[in-house]
N, C-alpha and C positions, 0 to 999 in steps of 0.2 A: 519107098516109102509114098511113093504118090500113087501106087496101085493100092496101098491101104484105104488112105484115103478117099480114092473114088468108089472101093469096096464097104467102106464103111459109110460112105452119104448115099451108094444105092440101099445099102442096109436099113438106114434110116427114114427114107421115103419106102421102103415096104412094108416096114414092120409098123409106121405110123398110117400108112394106107389099109393096110389088112387089121389092123387094133380098131380105128374108128369104123370101119366097115362091120364088123362084128359087132361094136356097141350099135352103134346106127340099126341094125338089124334087128338091136329088143327094143328096141320104141313099139310099135304092134302089141307085144307079147307084153310088155309091161301095162301099156295103154289098156289091154285088156283085162291084166290083173286089179290095175288100179280101177275100172268101171265097177267091177264084181264086188271089191271091198266099197265101193260108193254106195253099189246097192244095198250090202250087206248091213252096212250102221247107218244109212238113211231109213232103212227097215227096221232097224232095232230101234233107232228115237223116235221115230212115229211110232211103234207101239208103246213106248213111256211116255209121249204125249198124250195116245190114247188112255190107258190107265189111269194117268194123273187127272185125264178131264175126267172121266168117268168116274173116281172119286171124290171130285171136286162137286161134279153135278149130285153125287148123292149125298154127300157131306153139308153143302149148303144150299141144296132144293134149289138150284140155279138149271132151268128148262133154257138157255141159249140153243140155239141150231149151230152154227157155226163155229172156226176155233174163235176167231179176231171176236164175236160177241161174245163169249165165254169167256173169254181173259177181260171184255171189257166188265162184264158183270162181276166177274171174280176180283176185280179193283176194288169194289165198294165192299168185297167182307175182307181180303187179303191180301193190300197192295205187293207184298212182296211175294205172296205166292204167286199173284198174277204175272208177275214180271219176271219170275224165275219161270215160268211156263211159255210167257212169252219169249227168251231167249233160246229155249228150248225148241217152237214151233220156226224161229227162226233159223235154227241150226240144220233141221230136216228140209225147210225148203231149201236152201245152199245148199247141202247136200242134193237134193234130188234135182234142184237146176243144174248141176254141173256137170248129174249124170244124162239128164236128157240134152246138152249140149254135146256132151260125146258123144251118144249114142246116135244123137241126132245128126251128124255130121258124115261123110263117106270117110270110109275105112280109111283110105290112104292120106286123108287131114285128121284123123282120130289123136296119133299122138300129139299133134301141134296143137289141137284148140285143147287136150286135156292138159298141156305144158301152161299155156295162156291162163285157160282157168285157175291151174291151182296159182299161177302167181299173183292172180288177183283173186285175194282171200282177204276180205277185210277183216270179217269173225273170226279169222284164225281155226275156221272147222275143219279145213280140209289138207291144214300142213301136216296135222299129228299123222293120218291117213297115208300122208305120201311120204312120208320118213319111215312110216312101217312097213308100207311096200316097198321101198326103197334096200331095207335092210332085211328083209326078208325075200328080194326076187332071187331067183335062181337062172342063171342064164341057160338059157337053149335057142338051138338055133329052129326055126319056122321059116319053112319054104314058103310062104306066101307071098302075093304079088308086092303088098304092101311093104312086108320087111324086103325081101328083094330090091324094091325100090331105093327107101332107105339105106341099104346095103351100098346102092351103087352110089349114092348121095354122100355115106360116109366114106367110101374107096376115095372118091374124090377129095373129099375134106382133107381125109389123111394124106393124100398125095400131094396135094397140096400144102400142108404143112411142112413134109418132109420135104421139100424142093426147098421151101422161103431157111429152113432150119441149116440146110445144108448148103444155100447158097455162098455163105462165106468160104467154104474149102472150094467152091466151084471157082469162086472168082481168083483165089488165089492160084489155081491150078492153071487158071487161065493168062495168070502174068499181072495182074490189077491187084493194086494195094488196097487192101481192108483198113479202114482208117478203124484205130480204137486199140 
């Protein structure tokens, strides 16, 4: 029985270490896919805003230069349309800023920056992109430096968790009484 407990304890440690390593190695590839999706969605949203601005300029005869002045001029004619255009423009700016934060950081820090940026999403613009990427992501092993470093960190964290989970068995085996 002692042998089985020790074997199970080591198996749990090894399995968790490997699982966490493989999951952590996905972070750079997932971040790359997320950044690509941000680029595509922000480009589509920008094209939509540009088309709506061109229509507003043509229909209302507004000759404003930048986005803010066009929205201000459009408010005099049709406030609801100006408000939806402002929200669309806010979405474009938010998505482009997120993409800029991710691509502007070093490759090793991009997954952390992407996660922090996605967590700070007051407009809710990035949540749908994040969820879609999670649902459509295909697991694969990258052998980049960043993926390997994340894999090592995942290996260490998984090993730590495995040791913590098997601690009661180890203490019992050594003669300590486990409360509970």
